[in-house]
KOLRO-283241 format. One record per residue (C-alpha): y, z, x; residue in three letters. Coordinates in steps of 0.1 Angstrom, whole numbers, plus 5000, padded with zeros to 4 digits. Example, Ala and Ser with C-alpha at 12.3 -4.5 7.8 and 13.67 -1.06 7.14 Angstrom:
// KOLRO-283241
495550785123ALA
498950715137SER
// end
This chain:
// KOLRO-283241
499949994997MET
501950065028ARG
501649775045GLU
502549565010TRP
505849735006VAL
506849695042GLU
506149345041GLN
506749255008LYS
509649504995LEU
511749625026ILE
512649275041PRO
514349195006HIS
515949504989VAL
519349485001SER
518949094993GLU
517849174954TRP
520249474947GLU
523449224957GLN
521848944938THR
520949164913ALA
517648984906SER
513949014916ILE
512048654919PRO
509148624893ASP
506948574922GLY
506848904930VAL
505549034904TYR
502748804899LYS
502248854942GLU
501849244928ALA
499149164904ALA
497148944930THR
497649264959ALA
496349494929GLY
499449654926VAL
499849624888LEU
496649754874MET
496950084891PRO
500650184882VAL
499650074844ALA
496450284846SER
498550594856GLY
495750924863ALA
492350724856SER
491750364850ILE
489550234819ILE
486050094818PRO
487649804804GLU
490149714838TRP
487349764861ARG
486149504877GLY
488649234857LYS
491649304877TYR
492049424915PRO
492949754928VAL
495149774966ILE
493249934991GLY
489849834975ASN
489450174957VAL
486650204937ASN
488150204902PRO
486150454891ALA
487650724916GLU
491050644910TRP
493050984903ASP
496051084894GLY
496651144930PHE
496050784941HIS
499050724915ASP
501151004936LEU
500450764965ILE
500950384949LEU
504450554938HIS
505550754971ASP
505050414990GLU
507250254968PHE
510050504971GLY
510450405012ARG
512650124999VAL
515250374992GLY
516250394954GLY
514450324926VAL
516249974916GLY
513249764928VAL
510349994912GLU
512149984883ASN
512849674877GLY
509349524890LEU
507249844874LEU
508850024853GLY
508249844820GLY
504149834832THR
504150184845THR
505950314807LEU
504550074783CYS
501449954792THR
499150334787PRO
500750304753ALA
499849994741LEU
496549964753GLN
495850364731ALA
497550214702HIS
497749874703GLY
496149554682THR
493349374691ASP
496149104703LYS
498049344720ILE
495349434741LYS
493549114749ASN
496648854752VAL
499649074757VAL
498349354787ILE
496449084796ASP
499448884803GLU
501049184818ILE
498249284841LEU
497848944854SER
501748914860GLY
502548654840ARG
504448854818ALA
506949164823ARG
507049444794VAL
510049704792ALA
510549944772LEU
513449904743ALA
514150264727VAL
517850404738THR
520850224717GLU
524650234719PRO
524550564699ASN
520950714705ALA
519750844743GLY
518051194740SER
518751174702ASP
516150954694VAL
515951004657GLN
519350864661GLY
517950504664LEU
519250254641GLU
517749944647THR
515749854620GLU
512849614611ALA
512249484567GLN
509549364558MET
510048944553SER
509648814512SER
506248644524ASP
504848954538GLY
504148804569GLN
506348954595PHE
509049224605PHE
512549104608ILE
514149324631VAL
518049384632ASN
519649614660GLY
521049694696GLN
519049814722LYS
521349954758LYS
520650044787TRP
517149854787ILE
515649934825THR
513849544833GLY
515249404803GLY
516849124819MET
513249014833TYR
510749094801ALA
508648844785THR
507749134758TYR
509949454745PHE
508149774732MET
510649854709THR
510950174686LEU
512450074649VAL
513350234619ARG
510350154593ASP
511150084557PRO
508150264546SER
509850594563GLY
509650694598GLY
509850464634PHE
507550204640THR
506350094674LEU
506349724676LEU
505849484707ILE
508549184703ILE
508548894726LYS
511548724739ARG
512348484713SER
514548344688GLU
517148634675GLY
516648794707LEU
518848774738THR
519549004767THR
522949074785ARG
523049244824HIS
524549564823ILE
526149664855VAL
525650014869MET
526750194893SER
523450164911GLY
519850024904SER
521449684905ASN
517549514909ALA
516249724879ALA
517349434856GLY
519149644830THR
520049474797ALA
522049484763PHE
519749384739VAL
520549234708ASP
517849154679LEU
519648944651ASP
516748864624ASP
513548864651VAL
510148764632GLN
507548964649VAL
504248934635PRO
502249204618LEU
499149234645ASP
502349314669MET
502949654657VAL
501649944678VAL
499450184662GLY
500050324625GLU
503550234612ARG
505850554608GLY
504250694639LYS
506150534663GLY
508050794676LEU
505351014678GLN
503550784703TYR
507150734725VAL
507251124725MET
504051154738ALA
504750894766ASN
507551024778PHE
505851304796ASN
504351004817HIS
507850894824GLU
509151234837ARG
505951254856LEU
507250884871PHE
510450984878ILE
509651334895GLY
507251094920MET
510150864923GLN
512651184932SER
510251334957LEU
510051004981ARG
514050944976CYS
514651334989ALA
512451255018ARG
513650945027VAL
516951135029CYS
515751385048LEU
513751135071GLU
516650975082ASP
518851265084SER
516951415109ILE
516451095128ASP
520651015125TYR
521151435139ALA
518351335169ILE
519851095180ASN
524151075172ARG
526251265200GLU
529251425189VAL
531551635213PHE
529151545241GLY
526351725219ARG
523651595199LYS
524451615164LEU
521051825154VAL
522352115184GLU
524852215160GLN
523752555139PRO
525552385101VAL
523352065109ILE
520352225114ARG
521052475084PHE
521652185060LYS
518251975073ILE
516352335067ALA
517652345028ASN
516851965024MET
513652065038SER
512752345018ARG
513852204984GLN
511951864994THR
508552045000GLU
508652294971ALA
508952004952LEU
505651834965GLN
503952134965ALA
504952174927TRP
504551814919LEU
501151804933GLU
500152164912THR
500851974878LEU
498551694888ILE
495651874894PHE
496752044864GLN
496951714847LEU
493751604859GLU
491251904847HIS
492951984816LEU
491851834782GLN
494351554763PRO
495551794740GLN
495352094766GLU
497851894785ARG
500651824758ILE
500552134746PHE
500652334779LEU
502052124804LEU
505051914780ALA
507552144784GLY
506252214825THR
506551854829THR
509651834812ALA
511252094836GLN
509651944871LEU
512051634858LYS
515351834854ALA
514252004888HIS
513351684908SER
516951514899GLY
519051864911ILE
516251864943VAL
517551534949LEU
521251564942GLU
521651824967ASN
519551694993VAL
521051324993VAL
524851524992ARG
523651695023GLU
522451365039ALA
525451185034VAL
527351495051GLN
525651425079ILE
525551125080LEU
529551035075GLY
530550685071GLY
527250505074ILE
525750745046GLY
528350525024LEU
527750205040THR
525749915026ARG
523549785050GLY
522949945088GLY
521650245092ARG
522650425066GLY
521050195042GLU
518750355022ARG
520750685019VAL
523550505006GLU
521250314981ARG
519950664970ILE
523650784965TRP
524150524939ARG
521050544925ASP
520750924917VAL
522050964883LYS
519350674873ALA
517150974883ILE
518451274863THR
519951064833VAL
516950844818PRO
513750994805GLY
516051284789GLY
519051464806SER
518751764829GLU
520251964801GLU
517851834774VAL
514851864799MET
515752214806LEU
516052314772ASP
512852174760LEU
511152314788SER
512152694777ALA
511452594736ARG
507552424750ARG
507252774766ALA
508253014735LEU
505752774714LYS
503052824743VAL
503653194742HIS
503653214700GLU
500252994699GLY
498553234729MET
499353524708LYS
497953364675ALA
494853264695MET
494453634704LYS
494653744675SER
491853504661HIS
489553704690LEU
// end
């Protein structure tokens, strides 16, 4: 995986960030190299995909686990920043598990195969101009066509990662029968995308999506009608873990580049690392990064050894808390890295390139997937819920 990142990604990152575009061929190369299917799988590879799609490093698909998944995302982070990974793999990582778990036969046999073979990309389309962390505030709606053959979708989605590249959009809409429904909408007549220029993550292909009387066949409904919000909320745990993995490697990149610079840079006749204040900064950066890694690996181990319902009940709050914490750690670490590198850490290109890119990308870690404030409140509420649940279980013993 490291070799693939160093050969296929790192030499081109600056160019892709400047042009705000990743060539379609890179996605196909990721499929051929055995990157796409594993990132879509997460912590385990289902039997139906084993042998059908390659696995990078020739890992036995039956042995694939959450730590393999961590290594894969960790290596991606060595490019510095999250724009390239989010643009290339974000949709595949976040959408495919829900499509496989709840999709129709057409979705599983056609859409997923196109995605994992590198012929089509997918984006998660939930957020709207007036609905972010408050998912229930969504306004995009689907109405049944007069002949009962299609949904007619109207609305807008905003800040859609990978939207400029996507062939398919896994879209949460209001259902006329009540609740929210999850649809797979193919790029077609009535669906248009516009690039949104963000402060960082230019290569992520972030888009504004307009849906104007878009026809969606009924066999492109994901799961049961009215349960879309439930599927999306369950998927958030996977997204937040993924963001935590990205935060960890970005923090480690900042630490690595800061140490390298401090060892080699001379200031006032002494190596920068000989200054106690610099060593103090590095020590604090290190303790936060190592602690985050330990917590992340503990959570992955717990997820591996609990049943699905136990994971949701016991670890949803912990996952939200880790997501918030990882962003806080990264904000602290990248700030100190910029302080150590000085002007180099604020210059695009050159020795400080990775740190500068992470400095611009850091809010693409702390805001998406649930803001820091919402995540911390959720973690406290979930802890209280677990407490009440454990008390109720104890009373029945």
